[in-house]
C-alpha positions in Angstrom: 157.9 235.0 -37.1 158.7 231.9 -39.1 156.2 230.6 -41.7 155.5 226.9 -41.6 156.4 225.1 -44.8 153.8 222.7 -46.2 150.8 224.7 -44.9 147.7 225.9 -46.6 144.7 228.1 -45.6 141.4 227.6 -47.5 139.5 230.9 -47.5 135.8 230.2 -47.9 135.0 226.5 -48.4 133.8 225.2 -51.8 130.9 223.1 -50.3 132.4 219.8 -49.2 135.4 219.7 -51.6 137.5 221.9 -49.4 136.9 219.8 -46.3 138.1 216.6 -48.1 141.2 218.5 -49.3 141.9 219.8 -45.9 141.7 216.3 -44.4 144.0 214.8 -47.1 146.5 217.6 -46.6 146.5 216.9 -42.9 147.1 213.2 -43.5 150.2 214.1 -45.4 151.5 216.2 -42.5 150.5 219.6 -43.7 149.1 222.4 -41.6 145.7 222.8 -43.3 142.8 224.9 -42.1 139.5 226.4 -43.5 138.5 230.0 -42.8 134.7 230.5 -42.9 133.7 234.2 -43.2 130.7 235.6 -41.3 128.7 236.0 -44.5 129.1 232.4 -45.7 125.7 230.6 -46.0 125.5 228.2 -43.1 123.2 225.9 -45.1 126.1 225.3 -47.5 128.6 224.6 -44.7 129.5 220.9 -44.9 130.9 220.8 -41.4 131.5 223.0 -38.3 134.4 220.9 -37.2 137.8 222.6 -36.9 137.0 225.7 -38.9 138.4 229.2 -38.3 136.0 232.1 -38.0 136.7 235.8 -37.9 136.1 237.5 -34.5 132.7 238.9 -33.7 132.7 242.6 -34.3 131.6 245.4 -31.9 128.2 246.9 -32.1 127.4 250.5 -32.6 128.6 251.4 -29.1 131.4 253.7 -30.1 131.2 256.6 -32.5 134.2 255.1 -34.3 133.0 251.5 -34.0 133.4 250.8 -37.7 137.0 251.9 -37.7 137.6 249.9 -34.5 135.9 246.9 -36.0 138.2 246.9 -38.9 141.3 247.4 -36.7 140.2 244.3 -34.8 139.8 242.4 -38.1 143.2 243.6 -39.3 144.9 242.6 -36.1 143.2 239.2 -36.2 144.3 238.7 -39.8 147.9 239.3 -38.7 147.6 236.5 -36.2 146.3 234.1 -38.8 147.7 234.7 -42.2 151.4 234.7 -41.6 151.4 231.0 -40.6 150.5 229.6 -44.0 152.6 229.2 -47.1 149.6 229.2 -49.3 146.2 230.9 -49.2 143.6 229.4 -51.5 140.7 231.8 -52.0 137.4 230.4 -53.1 135.8 233.4 -54.9 137.0 236.9 -55.2 138.9 238.8 -52.5 138.9 240.6 -50.2 137.9 239.0 -47.0 137.8 242.4 -45.4 138.2 245.9 -47.0 137.9 249.3 -45.4 141.2 251.2 -45.2 141.8 251.3 -49.0 139.2 254.1 -49.5 139.1 255.5 -46.0 142.8 256.3 -46.0 143.0 257.0 -49.7 145.2 254.0 -50.4 143.5 253.3 -53.7 144.4 256.8 -54.9 148.0 256.2 -54.0 148.5 252.6 -55.2 145.7 252.1 -57.8 142.1 251.0 -57.8 143.1 247.3 -57.6 145.1 247.8 -54.4 143.9 245.6 -51.5 145.7 245.9 -48.2 144.8 242.3 -47.3 146.5 240.9 -50.4 149.4 243.4 -50.2 150.2 242.2 -46.7 149.9 238.6 -47.8 152.6 239.2 -50.4 154.8 241.1 -47.9 154.6 238.1 -45.7 155.6 235.8 -48.5 152.2 234.1 -48.8 151.5 232.4 -52.2 148.0 233.2 -53.4 145.8 230.7 -55.3 142.5 231.6 -56.8 139.5 229.2 -57.1 136.5 230.7 -59.0 132.9 230.3 -57.7 131.2 230.7 -61.1 131.1 232.3 -64.4 131.7 235.9 -63.3 134.9 234.8 -61.6 136.2 233.2 -64.8 135.7 235.8 -67.5 133.9 239.1 -68.3 130.5 239.1 -69.8 132.0 240.1 -73.1 134.3 237.1 -72.9 131.4 234.8 -72.3 129.6 236.1 -75.4 132.4 234.6 -77.6 131.5 231.0 -76.7 130.6 228.8 -79.6 127.0 228.4 -78.7 124.4 228.8 -75.9 123.7 232.4 -74.8 124.9 232.0 -71.2 124.5 235.6 -70.0 121.3 236.0 -72.0 119.8 233.0 -70.1 121.0 234.0 -66.7 118.5 235.8 -64.4 121.4 237.3 -62.5 123.1 238.7 -65.6 121.7 242.2 -65.2 123.1 242.3 -61.7 126.5 241.1 -62.8 128.6 244.2 -62.8 131.4 243.9 -65.4 133.2 246.9 -63.9 133.6 244.9 -60.7 134.5 241.8 -62.7 137.3 243.7 -64.5 138.5 245.1 -61.2 138.6 241.6 -59.7 140.6 240.3 -62.7 143.1 243.1 -62.3 143.6 242.2 -58.7 144.1 238.6 -59.6 146.8 239.4 -62.1 148.5 241.8 -59.6 148.6 239.6 -56.6 147.8 235.9 -57.3 150.4 233.3 -58.2 148.1 230.7 -59.7 144.5 229.8 -60.3 142.4 226.6 -60.3 139.7 225.6 -62.7 136.6 224.3 -60.8 133.5 225.3 -62.8 134.2 224.6 -66.5 137.0 223.4 -68.8 137.0 226.9 -70.3 140.4 228.5 -70.8 140.0 231.9 -69.1 141.1 235.0 -71.1 141.8 236.8 -67.8 144.3 234.5 -66.0 146.1 231.2 -66.4 144.9 228.1 -64.6 147.4 225.4 -63.5 145.2 222.8 -62.0 142.1 221.2 -63.5 141.1 218.4 -61.1 139.7 220.4 -58.2 136.3 218.8 -57.7 136.5 215.8 -55.4 134.1 213.7 -53.2 134.4 211.2 -50.4 133.7 208.1 -52.4 132.9 206.1 -49.2 130.2 208.6 -48.0 128.8 209.2 -51.6 128.4 205.5 -52.4 125.6 203.8 -54.4 124.9 201.5 -51.5 125.0 204.0 -48.6 122.6 203.4 -45.8 119.8 206.0 -45.6 118.7 207.0 -42.1 115.1 206.3 -41.5 114.2 210.0 -41.2 115.4 210.7 -44.7 113.7 207.8 -46.5 111.2 209.0 -49.1 107.8 207.4 -49.6 108.0 204.9 -52.5 105.4 205.9 -55.1 106.6 203.4 -57.6 107.6 206.1 -60.1 110.9 206.9 -61.6 112.3 209.9 -59.7 114.0 212.6 -61.9 116.1 214.9 -59.8 116.7 218.4 -60.9 117.5 221.1 -58.4 116.4 224.6 -59.2 115.0 227.5 -57.2 113.6 229.2 -60.2 112.3 232.6 -59.2 113.4 232.3 -55.5 117.1 231.8 -56.4 117.5 235.0 -58.4 118.9 232.8 -61.2 115.6 233.0 -63.0 114.2 236.4 -63.9 112.0 237.7 -66.7 111.8 234.3 -68.3 115.6 233.6 -68.1 116.9 230.5 -66.4 120.6 229.5 -66.4 119.9 225.7 -65.9 117.2 225.4 -68.5 114.8 224.3 -65.8 111.6 225.1 -67.6 112.6 222.7 -70.4 113.3 220.0 -67.9 110.0 220.4 -66.2 108.2 220.5 -69.5 109.8 217.3 -70.6 108.8 215.6 -67.4 105.2 216.8 -67.8 105.1 215.5 -71.3 106.3 212.1 -70.2 103.5 212.1 -67.5 100.9 213.0 -70.1 102.1 210.0 -72.2 101.4 207.7 -69.3 104.9 207.2 -68.0 105.2 206.8 -64.2 107.7 209.5 -63.5 108.0 212.2 -60.9 109.9 215.5 -60.6 112.2 215.3 -57.6 113.6 218.5 -56.0 115.7 218.8 -52.9 115.2 222.1 -51.0 116.3 223.6 -47.7 118.6 220.6 -46.9 122.1 221.1 -45.4 124.8 220.0 -47.8 126.0 217.2 -45.6 122.6 215.5 -45.8 122.0 215.9 -49.5 123.4 212.5 -50.4 120.6 210.7 -48.5 118.1 212.2 -50.9 120.2 212.2 -54.0 120.8 208.4 -53.7 117.0 207.9 -53.9 116.8 209.5 -57.4 116.7 207.3 -60.5 117.8 210.0 -63.0 119.6 213.3 -62.5 119.4 216.4 -64.7 122.2 218.8 -64.1 121.8 221.8 -66.5 121.1 222.4 -70.2 122.7 225.7 -71.0 126.1 226.5 -69.4 127.9 223.5 -70.8 129.4 221.5 -67.9 128.5 219.8 -64.6 128.7 221.3 -61.2 128.6 220.0 -57.6 125.3 218.2 -58.2 126.9 216.2 -61.1 129.9 215.3 -59.0 127.8 214.1 -56.1 125.3 212.1 -58.1 127.9 210.5 -60.4 129.7 209.3 -57.2 126.3 207.8 -56.2 126.1 205.9 -59.4 123.3 207.9 -61.0 122.8 208.5 -64.7 123.4 212.3 -65.1 121.9 214.3 -67.9 123.8 217.5 -68.8 124.7 219.7 -71.7 128.4 219.5 -72.6 129.7 222.4 -74.6 131.5 220.8 -77.6 134.6 222.9 -77.2 134.9 222.2 -73.5 134.4 218.5 -74.0 137.1 218.5 -76.6 139.4 220.4 -74.4 138.8 218.0 -71.5 139.5 214.9 -73.5 142.7 216.5 -74.9 143.8 217.5 -71.4 143.1 214.1 -70.0 143.7 211.6 -72.9 143.3 208.7 -70.5 139.5 209.2 -70.8 138.1 208.1 -74.1 134.7 209.5 -73.2 132.5 210.9 -70.5 129.6 209.1 -68.7 127.2 212.0 -69.1 124.0 211.6 -71.0 124.3 214.7 -73.2 121.2 216.8 -73.8 120.3 220.5 -74.4 117.1 222.4 -74.3 116.0 220.9 -77.6 116.8 217.3 -76.9 116.0 216.9 -73.2 112.7 215.1 -73.8 114.3 212.4 -75.9 117.2 211.9 -73.5 114.8 211.5 -70.6 112.5 209.2 -72.5 115.3 206.8 -73.4 116.4 206.7 -69.8 112.9 206.1 -68.5 112.0 203.4 -71.0 115.3 201.5 -71.2 116.2 200.2 -67.7 119.4 198.5 -69.0 120.6 201.7 -70.5 119.8 203.6 -67.3 121.7 201.1 -65.1 124.7 201.1 -67.5 125.0 204.9 -67.5 124.8 204.8 -63.7 127.7 202.3 -63.5 129.7 204.5 -65.9 129.1 207.5 -63.6 130.5 205.7 -60.6 133.6 204.4 -62.4 134.3 207.9 -63.7 133.9 209.4 -60.2 136.3 206.8 -58.7 138.9 207.9 -61.3 138.4 211.6 -61.5 137.0 212.8 -58.1 139.2 210.8 -55.8 140.4 213.2 -53.0 143.6 211.4 -52.4 144.7 211.4 -56.0 143.6 215.0 -56.6 145.4 216.2 -53.5 148.6 214.7 -54.6 148.1 216.3 -58.1 147.4 219.7 -56.4 150.6 219.4 -54.3 152.7 218.9 -57.4 151.2 222.1 -58.8 151.9 224.0 -55.5 155.5 222.8 -55.5 156.0 224.6 -58.8 154.8 228.0 -57.5 
């Protein structure tokens, strides 16, 4: 079987970014597909179009149905993975795992042995890793070395973050993967080496300040300044026993204080909305607060900067310095910087100074056009892939 050159399989989509990359790769003549596992949250799936899904498995009809199910998965994997020169995993492998323990393969080849990745390497596939979040970048002990801001101590999911599993994941990455992509922070991982730092991208035509909002998504105009901050608090599992990774309680307290002082502001939260409809609500915000503890922006920041919104976020000094050193073409960042101690002042200035608010929004859009452009970022990624 001949592998097709200039081909890439995205395993688990990173919200909409992966879809934009796929489309750009296809425009350039690549075979590019997205594999969506059965456990991927449908609410987060940007599009159902042209995605690959694993086969539906058998029910508990046969005594050996579990074994048969994994044989079906393994056979299906053979029919898919050999075609692509590159596999880009969003999040930790494996896509499937069963035979390692059942057949004693881990005892023979080590605890970090994964049949899926071993077969990929046998077939000459080049593996790229894209982290989903903090636990995919470094261990908890690594995170404790940051210059400031107790990340793990503020995360409600920290107690359920198993560092033994984290260490095992990093061992697998070092054993099987050829390269890694930074997507969450400008932090230099102590576990592996990143080669590409421009992953986040957005369709700048779809996420545009003047996009037309369908009537069914238009919000009632209350005359107040809408401050968007997405948080699930207790429901998300990211807030637990008073801990909250985004610093959401400080954001809500600052908004309440502004209300008490007579400012016409309102807290704006988007919930239970498919990712491909979010922009219709985001564009109706006046101010966006990303997060106040971790130290960098995520997908919300990308989307709302593209929409020309002033974005408030805590930028960790060491990460900001690293970013500006890595990309010297940027003299600064459009973010309105704030932390848990300064969020009230940052919001008050944006609320009371309309000129400042509009200027920061313009800066956001200009930055998005330069840094989140799918065409430019795809070309940059291809240059990295060609070195592997």
